[in-house]
LUMMAR-602795 format. One record per atom (N, C-alpha, C): residue number from 1; residue in three letters; chain; atom name; x, y, z negated. Coordinates in Angstrom, 2 decimals, padded with zeros to 5 digits. Atoms other than C-alpha are relative to their C-alpha. Example, Ala and Ser with C-alpha at 12.3 -4.5 7.8 and 13.67 -1.06 7.14 Angstrom:
  num  residuo  cadena  atomo        X        Y        Z
    1      ALA       A      N   000.89  -001.19   000.00
    1      ALA       A     CA   012.30  -004.50  -007.80
    1      ALA       A      C   000.90   001.20   000.00
    2      SER       A      N  -000.82  -001.19   000.06
    2      SER       A     CA   013.67  -001.06  -007.14
    2      SER       A      C  -000.77   001.09  -000.73
This chain:
  num  residuo  cadena  atomo        X        Y        Z
    1      MET       A      N   000.64   000.64  -001.03
    1      MET       A     CA  -099.80   156.69  -020.88
    1      MET       A      C  -000.87  -001.20  -000.45
    2      THR       A      N   000.90   001.18   000.39
    2      THR       A     CA  -102.63   154.20  -021.15
    2      THR       A      C   000.44  -001.18   000.78
    3      VAL       A      N  -000.10   001.41  -000.75
    3      VAL       A     CA  -101.71   150.65  -020.12
    3      VAL       A      C  -001.15  -000.97  -000.16
    4      THR       A      N   001.08   000.91   000.01
    4      THR       A     CA  -104.47   148.37  -019.20
    4      THR       A      C   000.41  -001.51   000.12
    5      GLU       A      N  -000.48   001.47   000.11
    5      GLU       A     CA  -103.90   144.70  -020.11
    5      GLU       A      C  -000.64  -000.71   001.21
    6      PHE       A      N   000.38   000.86  -000.91
    6      PHE       A     CA  -104.14   142.19  -017.12
    6      PHE       A      C  -000.52  -001.12  -000.56
    7      THR       A      N   000.62   001.10   000.61
    7      THR       A     CA  -106.64   139.57  -018.05
    7      THR       A      C  -000.85  -000.82   001.05
    8      PRO       A      N   000.83   000.48  -001.12
    8      PRO       A     CA  -107.55   137.58  -014.96
    8      PRO       A      C  -000.92  -001.38  -000.59
    9      LEU       A      N   000.82   001.10   000.38
    9      LEU       A     CA  -108.78   134.49  -016.82
    9      LEU       A      C  -001.29   000.44  -000.68
   10      ALA       A      N   001.05  -000.67   000.72
   10      ALA       A     CA  -111.03   136.33  -019.30
   10      ALA       A      C  -000.89   000.87   001.02
   11      SER       A      N   000.73  -000.86  -001.02
   11      SER       A     CA  -112.19   138.81  -016.44
   11      SER       A      C  -000.96  -001.04   000.87
   12      THR       A      N   000.73   000.90  -000.80
   12      THR       A     CA  -113.26   135.85  -014.27
   12      THR       A      C  -001.03  -000.68  -000.76
   13      LEU       A      N   000.90   000.71   000.76
   13      LEU       A     CA  -114.97   134.09  -016.96
   13      LEU       A      C  -001.13   001.06  -000.36
   14      GLY       A      N   000.91  -001.18   000.28
   14      GLY       A     CA  -116.68   137.35  -017.97
   14      GLY       A      C  -000.91   000.29   001.14
   15      GLY       A      N   000.70  -000.21  -001.21
   15      GLY       A     CA  -117.84   137.86  -014.44
   15      GLY       A      C  -000.97  -001.11   000.34
   16      ALA       A      N   000.79   001.10  -000.28
   16      ALA       A     CA  -119.14   134.37  -014.01
   16      ALA       A      C  -001.20   000.21  -001.14
   17      LEU       A      N   001.13  -000.12   000.83
   17      LEU       A     CA  -121.29   134.89  -017.18
   17      LEU       A      C  -000.92   001.09   000.36
   18      ILE       A      N   001.00  -001.10  -000.52
   18      ILE       A     CA  -122.71   138.18  -015.89
   18      ILE       A      C  -000.84  -000.60   001.11
   19      GLY       A      N   000.86   000.62  -001.01
   19      GLY       A     CA  -123.58   136.39  -012.65
   19      GLY       A      C  -000.93  -001.08  -000.55
   20      VAL       A      N   001.01   001.07   000.53
   20      VAL       A     CA  -125.27   133.45  -014.46
   20      VAL       A      C  -001.08   000.65  -000.66
   21      SER       A      N   001.15  -000.73   000.63
   21      SER       A     CA  -127.18   135.84  -016.65
   21      SER       A      C  -000.86   000.87   000.87
   22      ALA       A      N   000.84  -000.70  -001.07
   22      ALA       A     CA  -128.34   137.89  -013.68
   22      ALA       A      C  -000.90  -000.87   000.63
   23      VAL       A      N   000.83   001.21  -000.75
   23      VAL       A     CA  -129.57   134.57  -011.88
   23      VAL       A      C  -001.05  -000.40  -000.96
   24      LEU       A      N   001.20   000.49   000.90
   24      LEU       A     CA  -131.46   133.47  -014.95
   24      LEU       A      C  -000.90   000.97  -000.46
   25      MET       A      N   000.86  -000.96   000.22
   25      MET       A     CA  -132.95   136.78  -015.62
   25      MET       A      C  -000.98   000.23   001.34
   26      MET       A      N   000.77  -000.10  -001.05
   26      MET       A     CA  -134.27   136.78  -012.12
   26      MET       A      C  -001.04  -001.27   000.12
   27      ALA       A      N   000.77   001.36  -000.05
   27      ALA       A     CA  -135.19   133.10  -012.23
   27      ALA       A      C  -001.11  -000.23  -001.12
   28      LEU       A      N   000.90   000.15   001.07
   28      LEU       A     CA  -136.93   133.26  -015.54
   28      LEU       A      C  -000.95   000.98  -000.24
   29      ASN       A      N   000.75  -001.01   000.41
   29      ASN       A     CA  -138.31   136.65  -015.81
   29      ASN       A      C  -000.39   000.79   001.23
   30      GLY       A      N   000.22  -000.90  -001.31
   30      GLY       A     CA  -138.37   137.93  -012.13
   30      GLY       A      C   000.28   001.48   000.12
   31      ARG       A      N  -000.49  -001.32   000.31
   31      ARG       A     CA  -136.51   140.90  -013.19
   31      ARG       A      C   001.58   000.19   000.48
   32      ILE       A      N  -001.41  -000.22  -000.37
   32      ILE       A     CA  -133.26   142.49  -011.98
   32      ILE       A      C   000.68   000.37  -001.31
   33      ALA       A      N  -000.84  -000.15   001.17
   33      ALA       A     CA  -130.54   142.50  -014.68
   33      ALA       A      C   000.87   001.24   000.10
   34      GLY       A      N  -000.66  -001.25   000.05
   34      GLY       A     CA  -129.84   146.22  -014.47
   34      GLY       A      C  -000.33   000.66  -001.42
   35      ILE       A      N   000.08  -000.25   001.53
   35      ILE       A     CA  -128.89   147.59  -017.80
   35      ILE       A      C  -000.78   001.30  -000.03
   36      SER       A      N   000.81  -001.19   000.04
   36      SER       A     CA  -130.39   151.14  -017.05
   36      SER       A      C  -001.36  -000.21  -000.04
   37      GLY       A      N   001.45   000.51   000.28
   37      GLY       A     CA  -133.80   149.43  -016.46
   37      GLY       A      C  -000.29  -000.63  -001.07
   38      ILE       A      N   000.38   000.68   001.31
   38      ILE       A     CA  -133.67   147.33  -019.26
   38      ILE       A      C   000.03   001.06  -001.15
   39      VAL       A      N   000.02  -000.82   001.21
   39      VAL       A     CA  -132.80   150.07  -021.69
   39      VAL       A      C  -001.28   000.98   000.30
   40      GLY       A      N   001.13  -000.82  -000.26
   40      GLY       A     CA  -135.52   152.22  -019.87
   40      GLY       A      C  -001.29  -000.58  -000.56
   41      ARG       A      N   001.14   000.79   000.56
   41      ARG       A     CA  -138.10   149.51  -020.87
   41      ARG       A      C  -000.12   000.28  -001.47
   42      LEU       A      N   000.18  -000.28   001.45
   42      LEU       A     CA  -137.30   150.54  -024.61
   42      LEU       A      C  -000.74   001.28  -000.27
   43      LEU       A      N   000.41  -001.36   000.23
   43      LEU       A     CA  -138.59   153.88  -024.06
   43      LEU       A      C  -001.50   000.21   000.61
   44      PRO       A      N   001.40  -000.09  -000.63
   44      PRO       A     CA  -142.27   155.05  -023.58
   44      PRO       A      C   000.08   000.64   001.38
   45      PRO       A      N   001.11   000.83   000.17
   45      PRO       A     CA  -144.50   154.54  -021.60
   45      PRO       A      C   000.37  -001.32   000.04
   46      TYR       A      N  -000.30   001.56  -000.02
   46      TYR       A     CA  -144.45   150.86  -022.32
   46      TYR       A      C  -001.04  -000.69   001.01
   47      ALA       A      N   000.94   000.68  -001.20
   47      ALA       A     CA  -147.16   150.11  -019.48
   47      ALA       A      C   000.80  -000.91   000.80
   48      ASP       A      N  -000.76   000.75  -000.99
   48      ASP       A     CA  -145.99   146.98  -017.44
   48      ASP       A      C   001.33  -000.32  -000.49
   49      THR       A      N  -001.51   000.24   000.45
   49      THR       A     CA  -142.78   146.66  -019.59
   49      THR       A      C  -000.08  -001.11  -000.94
   50      ASP       A      N  -000.21   000.75   001.06
   50      ASP       A     CA  -141.44   144.30  -022.01
   50      ASP       A      C   001.03   000.37  -000.96
   51      PRO       A      N  -000.99  -000.81   000.86
   51      PRO       A     CA  -139.96   146.22  -024.73
   51      PRO       A      C   000.67  -001.06  -001.03
   52      PHE       A      N  -000.54   001.01   000.81
   52      PHE       A     CA  -139.28   143.12  -026.88
   52      PHE       A      C   001.06  -000.80   000.62
   53      GLY       A      N  -000.91   000.52  -000.68
   53      GLY       A     CA  -137.53   141.27  -024.25
   53      GLY       A      C   001.33   000.97   000.35
   54      ALA       A      N  -001.11  -000.96  -000.13
   54      ALA       A     CA  -135.39   144.52  -023.55
   54      ALA       A      C   000.71   000.06  -001.15
   55      ALA       A      N  -000.64   000.03   001.18
   55      ALA       A     CA  -134.56   144.74  -027.05
   55      ALA       A      C   000.92  -001.01  -000.26
   56      CYS       A      N  -000.75   001.18   000.28
   56      CYS       A     CA  -133.39   141.30  -027.27
   56      CYS       A      C   001.22  -000.01   000.96
   57      PHE       A      N  -001.14  -000.08  -000.86
   57      PHE       A     CA  -131.21   141.78  -024.17
   57      PHE       A      C   001.05   001.06  -000.45
   58      VAL       A      N  -000.92  -001.07   000.60
   58      VAL       A     CA  -129.60   145.01  -025.61
   58      VAL       A      C   000.67  -000.49  -001.15
   59      LEU       A      N  -000.62   000.70   001.30
   59      LEU       A     CA  -129.15   143.28  -029.02
   59      LEU       A      C   001.12  -000.95   000.43
   60      GLY       A      N  -000.90   000.91  -000.44
   60      GLY       A     CA  -127.32   140.51  -027.14
   60      GLY       A      C   001.23   000.72   000.50
   61      LEU       A      N  -001.28  -000.75  -000.35
   61      LEU       A     CA  -124.89   143.06  -025.66
   61      LEU       A      C   000.82   000.53  -001.15
   62      VAL       A      N  -000.75  -000.38   001.08
   62      VAL       A     CA  -124.03   144.10  -029.07
   62      VAL       A      C   000.49  -001.01  -000.82
   63      VAL       A      N  -000.48   001.16   000.59
   63      VAL       A     CA  -123.71   140.82  -030.64
   63      VAL       A      C   000.83  -000.72   000.58
   64      ALA       A      N  -001.20   000.82  -000.82
   64      ALA       A     CA  -121.76   139.02  -027.97
   64      ALA       A      C   001.38   000.30  -000.52
   65      PRO       A      N  -001.46  -000.33   000.48
   65      PRO       A     CA  -118.43   140.73  -029.06
   65      PRO       A      C   000.16  -000.70  -001.28
   66      LEU       A      N  -000.19   000.43   001.29
   66      LEU       A     CA  -119.07   139.75  -032.60
   66      LEU       A      C   000.02  -001.52   000.04
   67      VAL       A      N   000.02   001.37  -000.24
   67      VAL       A     CA  -119.82   136.17  -031.57
   67      VAL       A      C   001.29  -000.37   000.46
   68      TYR       A      N  -001.29   000.29  -000.70
   68      TYR       A     CA  -116.70   136.11  -029.33
   68      TYR       A      C   001.14   000.18  -001.09
   69      ALA       A      N  -001.09  -000.25   001.10
   69      ALA       A     CA  -114.59   137.32  -032.30
   69      ALA       A      C   000.02  -001.17  -001.08
   70      ALA       A      N   000.19   001.13   000.95
   70      ALA       A     CA  -116.02   134.65  -034.61
   70      ALA       A      C   000.68  -001.29   000.56
   71      VAL       A      N  -000.42   001.41  -000.58
   71      VAL       A     CA  -115.45   131.80  -032.09
   71      VAL       A      C   001.47   000.01   000.24
   72      ALA       A      N  -001.44  -000.32  -000.41
   72      ALA       A     CA  -112.05   133.11  -030.92
   72      ALA       A      C   000.90  -000.03  -001.17
   73      GLY       A      N  -000.80  -000.15   001.34
   73      GLY       A     CA  -110.82   133.68  -034.46
   73      GLY       A      C   000.80   001.17  -000.02
   74      ALA       A      N  -000.84  -001.16  -000.28
   74      ALA       A     CA  -109.44   136.90  -033.28
   74      ALA       A      C  -000.99   001.30   000.08
   75      PRO       A      N   000.99  -001.04  -000.08
   75      PRO       A     CA  -110.93   140.35  -033.45
   75      PRO       A      C   000.11   000.74   001.45
   76      PHE       A      N  -000.07  -000.93  -001.23
   76      PHE       A     CA  -111.80   142.38  -030.23
   76      PHE       A      C   000.46   001.43  -000.11
   77      SER       A      N  -000.36  -001.33   000.12
   77      SER       A     CA  -110.53   145.63  -029.46
   77      SER       A      C  -000.69   000.80   001.14
   78      GLN       A      N   000.49  -000.68  -000.91
   78      GLN       A     CA  -112.06   148.48  -027.59
   78      GLN       A      C   000.58   001.49  -000.30
   79      THR       A      N  -000.52  -001.03   000.23
   79      THR       A     CA  -110.47   151.77  -027.05
   79      THR       A      C  -000.82   001.03   000.72
   80      ILE       A      N   000.64  -001.17  -000.62
   80      ILE       A     CA  -112.61   155.03  -026.62
   80      ILE       A      C   000.60   001.22  -000.58
   81      SER       A      N  -000.61  -001.35   000.26
   81      SER       A     CA  -111.96   158.59  -026.75
   81      SER       A      C  -000.62   000.54  -001.19
   82      GLY       A      N   000.45  -000.60   001.18
   82      GLY       A     CA  -112.06   160.52  -029.99
   82      GLY       A      C  -000.60   001.29   000.11
   83      ASN       A      N   000.48  -001.21  -000.43
   83      ASN       A     CA  -113.25   163.52  -028.14
   83      ASN       A      C  -001.57  -000.01   000.16
   84      ALA       A      N   001.39   000.08  -000.14
   84      ALA       A     CA  -117.04   163.79  -028.95
   84      ALA       A      C  -000.58   000.77   001.14
   85      ALA       A      N   000.49  -000.66  -001.16
   85      ALA       A     CA  -117.68   166.55  -026.38
   85      ALA       A      C   000.21  -000.65   001.21
   86      LEU       A      N  -000.09   000.58  -001.32
   86      LEU       A     CA  -116.07   164.74  -023.65
   86      LEU       A      C  -000.83  -001.11   000.14
   87      MET       A      N   000.93   001.13  -000.18
   87      MET       A     CA  -117.97   161.54  -024.36
   87      MET       A      C  -001.51   000.28   000.13
   88      ALA       A      N   001.46  -000.31  -000.35
   88      ALA       A     CA  -121.27   163.41  -024.46
   88      ALA       A      C  -000.13   000.57   001.41
   89      ALA       A      N   000.15  -000.44  -001.24
   89      ALA       A     CA  -120.58   165.03  -021.31
   89      ALA       A      C   000.16  -001.11   000.98
   90      ALA       A      N  -000.08   001.27  -000.82
   90      ALA       A     CA  -119.51   161.74  -019.80
   90      ALA       A      C  -001.19  -000.61   000.10
   91      GLY       A      N   001.08   000.75   000.20
   91      GLY       A     CA  -122.69   160.17  -021.07
   91      GLY       A      C  -001.21   000.74   000.97
   92      VAL       A      N   001.10  -000.79  -000.74
   92      VAL       A     CA  -124.93   163.12  -019.46
   92      VAL       A      C   000.38  -000.37   001.63
   93      LEU       A      N  -000.31   000.18  -001.55
   93      LEU       A     CA  -122.99   162.66  -016.13
   93      LEU       A      C  -000.40  -001.44   000.50
   94      VAL       A      N   000.47   001.38  -000.36
   94      VAL       A     CA  -123.63   158.84  -016.15
   94      VAL       A      C  -001.49  -000.23   000.08
   95      GLY       A      N   001.42  -000.12  -000.21
   95      GLY       A     CA  -127.18   159.40  -016.84
   95      GLY       A      C  -000.60   000.56   001.17
   96      PHE       A      N   000.48  -000.65  -001.36
   96      PHE       A     CA  -127.72   161.82  -013.90
   96      PHE       A      C   000.38  -000.98   001.03
   97      GLY       A      N  -000.30   000.82  -000.97
   97      GLY       A     CA  -125.75   159.34  -011.82
   97      GLY       A      C  -000.93  -001.28   000.21
   98      VAL       A      N   000.93   001.13   000.03
   98      VAL       A     CA  -128.06   156.43  -012.85
   98      VAL       A      C  -001.24   000.54   000.55
   99      ALA       A      N   001.25  -000.58  -000.50
   99      ALA       A     CA  -131.03   158.68  -012.04
   99      ALA       A      C   000.13   000.19   001.43
  100      LEU       A      N  -000.14  -000.22  -001.22
  100      LEU       A     CA  -129.71   159.79  -008.71
  100      LEU       A      C   000.23  -001.14   000.68
  101      GLY       A      N  -000.25   001.24  -000.86
  101      GLY       A     CA  -128.60   156.39  -007.47
  101      GLY       A      C  -000.98  -001.00  -000.26
  102      SER       A      N   001.23   000.91   000.42
  102      SER       A     CA  -131.89   154.76  -008.76
  102      SER       A      C   000.41  -001.26  -000.50
  103      GLY       A      N  -000.60   001.25   000.66
  103      GLY       A     CA  -129.83   152.38  -011.02
  103      GLY       A      C   001.34   000.07  -000.29
  104      CYS       A      N  -001.25   000.09   000.36
  104      CYS       A     CA  -126.68   151.41  -012.36
  104      CYS       A      C   000.92  -001.09   000.50
  105      THR       A      N  -000.90   000.84  -000.75
  105      THR       A     CA  -123.54   149.39  -011.51
  105      THR       A      C  -000.50  -001.59  -000.33
  106      SER       A      N   000.58   001.55   000.07
  106      SER       A     CA  -125.14   146.11  -012.94
  106      SER       A      C  -001.09  -000.05   000.87
  107      GLY       A      N   001.13   000.35  -000.77
  107      GLY       A     CA  -128.28   146.54  -011.12
  107      GLY       A      C   000.35   000.05   001.50
  108      HIS       A      N  -000.62  -000.10  -001.47
  108      HIS       A     CA  -126.59   147.64  -007.72
  108      HIS       A      C   001.08  -000.97   000.12
  109      GLY       A      N  -001.21   000.78  -000.37
  109      GLY       A     CA  -123.22   145.99  -007.96
  109      GLY       A      C  -000.25  -001.45  -000.23
  110      VAL       A      N   000.24   001.44   000.07
  110      VAL       A     CA  -124.29   142.60  -009.30
  110      VAL       A      C  -001.22  -000.49   000.75
  111      CYS       A      N   001.35   000.48  -000.48
  111      CYS       A     CA  -127.97   142.11  -008.42
  111      CYS       A      C  -000.08   000.59   001.46
  112      GLY       A      N   000.21  -000.60  -001.40
  112      GLY       A     CA  -128.11   144.39  -005.22
  112      GLY       A      C   000.89  -000.60   000.77
  113      PHE       A      N  -000.68   000.82  -001.01
  113      PHE       A     CA  -125.08   142.76  -003.69
  113      PHE       A      C  -000.37  -001.35   000.25
  114      ALA       A      N   000.45   001.33  -000.33
  114      ALA       A     CA  -126.44   139.35  -004.20
  114      ALA       A      C  -001.14   000.04   000.86
  115      ARG       A      N   001.18  -000.18  -000.93
  115      ARG       A     CA  -129.60   140.50  -002.36
  115      ARG       A      C   000.41   000.56   001.13
  116      LEU       A      N  -000.52  -000.78  -001.22
  116      LEU       A     CA  -127.48   142.04   000.39
  116      LEU       A      C  -000.63   001.39   000.23
  117      SER       A      N   000.83  -001.20  -000.12
  117      SER       A     CA  -129.24   145.29  -000.20
  117      SER       A      C   000.98   001.19   000.41
  118      PRO       A      N  -000.91  -001.03  -000.59
  118      PRO       A     CA  -127.67   148.03   001.94
  118      PRO       A      C   000.08   001.31  -000.95
  119      ARG       A      N  -000.06  -001.06   000.85
  119      ARG       A     CA  -128.65   150.69  -000.53
  119      ARG       A      C   000.81  -000.14  -001.18
  120      SER       A      N  -000.75   000.44   001.20
  120      SER       A     CA  -126.84   148.78  -003.31
  120      SER       A      C   001.56   000.04   000.47
  121      PHE       A      N  -001.56  -000.09  -000.45
  121      PHE       A     CA  -123.65   148.62  -001.16
  121      PHE       A      C   000.48   001.57   000.03
  122      VAL       A      N  -000.26  -001.47   000.03
  122      VAL       A     CA  -123.82   152.30  -000.84
  122      VAL       A      C   000.29   000.61  -001.42
  123      ALA       A      N  -000.16  -000.56   001.31
  123      ALA       A     CA  -124.52   153.11  -004.41
  123      ALA       A      C   001.38  -000.47  -000.56
  124      THR       A      N  -001.14   000.48   000.67
  124      THR       A     CA  -121.75   150.78  -005.57
  124      THR       A      C   001.26   000.52   000.52
  125      ALA       A      N  -001.43  -000.61  -000.46
  125      ALA       A     CA  -119.07   152.06  -003.28
  125      ALA       A      C   000.13   001.66  -000.49
  126      MET       A      N   000.00  -001.20   000.59
  126      MET       A     CA  -120.01   155.60  -004.54
  126      MET       A      C   000.41  -000.21  -001.46
  127      PHE       A      N  -000.31   000.20   001.28
  127      PHE       A     CA  -119.84   154.33  -008.16
  127      PHE       A      C   001.51  -000.18  -000.12
  128      MET       A      N  -001.48   000.35  -000.17
  128      MET       A     CA  -116.41   152.99  -007.32
  128      MET       A      C   000.86   001.05   000.19
  129      ALA       A      N  -000.63  -001.14  -000.57
  129      ALA       A     CA  -115.25   155.88  -005.59
  129      ALA       A      C   000.18   001.20  -001.13
  130      THR       A      N   000.05  -000.86   001.14
  130      THR       A     CA  -116.24   158.15  -008.40
  130      THR       A      C   000.90  -000.43  -001.20
  131      GLY       A      N  -001.01   000.62   001.07
  131      GLY       A     CA  -114.49   155.78  -010.96
  131      GLY       A      C   001.35   000.21   000.39
  132      PHE       A      N  -001.52  -000.04  -000.28
  132      PHE       A     CA  -111.17   155.74  -009.02
  132      PHE       A      C   000.19   001.57  -000.22
  133      ALA       A      N  -000.30  -001.33  -000.05
  133      ALA       A     CA  -111.37   159.56  -008.65
  133      ALA       A      C   000.14   000.65  -001.50
  134      THR       A      N  -000.10  -000.30   001.32
  134      THR       A     CA  -112.09   160.08  -012.28
  134      THR       A      C   001.18  -000.50  -000.78
  135      VAL       A      N  -001.20   000.73   000.59
  135      VAL       A     CA  -109.23   157.72  -013.49
  135      VAL       A      C   001.28   000.69   000.41
  136      PHE       A      N  -001.17  -000.71  -000.55
  136      PHE       A     CA  -106.72   159.47  -011.13
  136      PHE       A      C  -000.05   001.50  -000.49
  137      VAL       A      N   000.01  -001.22   000.40
  137      VAL       A     CA  -107.78   162.90  -012.25
  137      VAL       A      C   000.31   000.00  -001.66
  138      MET       A      N  -000.16   000.16   001.45
  138      MET       A     CA  -107.73   161.98  -016.04
  138      MET       A      C   001.55  -000.28  -000.37
  139      ARG       A      N  -001.33   000.46   000.12
  139      ARG       A     CA  -104.40   160.16  -015.85
  139      ARG       A      C   001.07   000.73   000.63
  140      HIS       A      N  -001.23  -000.77  -000.79
  140      HIS       A     CA  -102.25   162.12  -013.25
  140      HIS       A      C  -000.20   001.40   000.06
  141      VAL       A      N   000.11  -001.60  -000.13
  141      VAL       A     CA  -103.78   165.65  -013.09
  141      VAL       A      C  -000.08   000.56  -001.29
  142      LEU       A      N   000.23  -000.56   001.25
  142      LEU       A     CA  -105.01   166.23  -016.58
  142      LEU       A      C   001.04  -000.82  -001.17
  143      GLY       A      N  -001.00   000.58   000.85
  143      GLY       A     CA  -102.53   163.75  -018.21
  143      GLY       A      C  -000.63  -000.63  -001.37
  144      ALA       A      N   000.79   000.51   001.31
  144      ALA       A     CA  -105.27   162.47  -020.86
  144      ALA       A      C   000.29  -001.52   000.00
């Protein structure tokens, strides 16, 4: 059985940093901090996009845990599945969900909620319901 660690302080601080970064992204660049949209700017066509800024944002996502580990003096840990086929299928499903929902959890859940977007409320509710159902099936039906 997988036990998820309860980390209210770290989670609250992380959420606050995400919120501040979303506000700064909108204030300084006039763009929504949705990860799928930012990653999409790394792919052609590049018309009306900022691939350098997008690359810097994505690089920050990769470097941030390394900086945390250096500052905290402790390594970070992330558990992922060793099943490559399962991870590939999950990636494809997430990609379809992002395309179908016209955005991802960061764009809808963080930025869309802040703008009181009804479409984002519905999209986030669907993301969450799907996540809850997936965890239930994986842990309690399939026993993975």
